[in-house]
C-alpha positions in Angstrom: -34.8 172.3 152.2 -33.0 175.7 153.6 -35.2 178.8 153.5 -34.0 181.8 151.4 -32.4 184.5 152.8 -34.9 187.9 153.2 -33.0 190.8 151.3 -34.5 194.3 152.2 -34.2 198.1 150.4 -32.2 200.3 151.4 -35.1 203.0 152.2 -36.2 200.2 154.8 -32.6 199.9 156.0 -32.4 203.7 156.8 -35.7 203.8 158.4 -34.6 201.1 161.0 -31.1 202.4 161.5 -32.1 205.6 162.2 -35.4 204.5 164.9 -32.1 202.9 166.4 -30.1 206.0 166.2 -32.9 208.1 168.0 -32.9 205.4 170.6 -36.6 206.1 171.6 -37.2 202.1 171.9 -34.8 199.4 172.6 -33.2 197.2 169.9 -35.5 194.3 171.3 -38.5 196.5 171.2 -37.3 197.4 166.9 -36.8 193.8 166.4 -40.4 192.6 167.3 -41.9 195.6 165.7 -40.2 195.4 162.4 -39.5 191.7 162.8 -35.6 191.6 162.6 -33.1 189.9 164.5 -31.4 192.4 166.9 -27.7 192.0 165.6 -29.3 192.7 162.0 -30.6 196.1 163.4 -27.2 197.1 165.2 -25.2 196.2 162.3 -27.5 198.6 159.9 -27.4 201.2 162.9 -23.4 200.5 162.5 -23.3 201.1 158.9 -25.9 204.0 159.1 -23.1 206.2 161.5 -19.9 205.0 159.2 -21.0 206.1 156.3 -22.8 209.4 157.3 -20.2 211.6 156.1 -20.4 210.1 152.5 -23.9 212.1 152.5 -22.6 215.7 152.9 -19.8 215.1 150.9 -19.4 218.4 148.1 -20.8 216.7 145.1 -18.8 218.6 142.8 -16.2 216.3 143.4 -16.3 213.0 141.1 -14.3 210.2 140.2 -11.5 210.8 137.6 -13.5 211.2 134.5 -12.3 209.1 131.2 -11.6 212.9 129.7 -7.8 213.0 128.5 -5.4 215.2 131.1 -3.6 218.2 130.1 -0.3 216.7 129.2 -2.0 214.2 126.8 -3.9 217.5 124.8 -0.8 218.9 124.9 1.2 215.6 123.5 -1.7 215.4 120.8 -1.3 218.9 120.1 2.1 218.4 119.4 2.1 215.4 117.7 -1.1 217.3 115.4 1.5 220.1 114.8 3.9 218.0 113.7 2.2 216.5 111.0 0.8 219.6 109.8 4.1 220.5 109.2 5.2 217.6 107.1 1.8 217.8 105.1 2.8 221.7 104.3 6.4 221.0 103.2 5.1 217.7 101.1 2.5 219.9 99.3 5.0 222.7 98.8 7.2 220.3 97.0 4.3 219.1 94.7 3.9 222.5 93.5 
């Protein structure tokens, strides 16, 4: 029967990757300490270094939201003005 893969939390991965980055101990020593394969530690360290810049990105810059753009809003205003003018003319004709 095959063995299930272990999954580790992000906090644990960060802890191991930071320990590897500090270089206080060798990767082999860390592998023994955390009971992991050295390749796993090296991958997590590489991921940490590759994605470290994302931590310091400006928090005000967000993904494009579902809010309508200025052009869409101006188009809607134009349609509403046309409808309002039409309704005004119709109400004048009924009087």
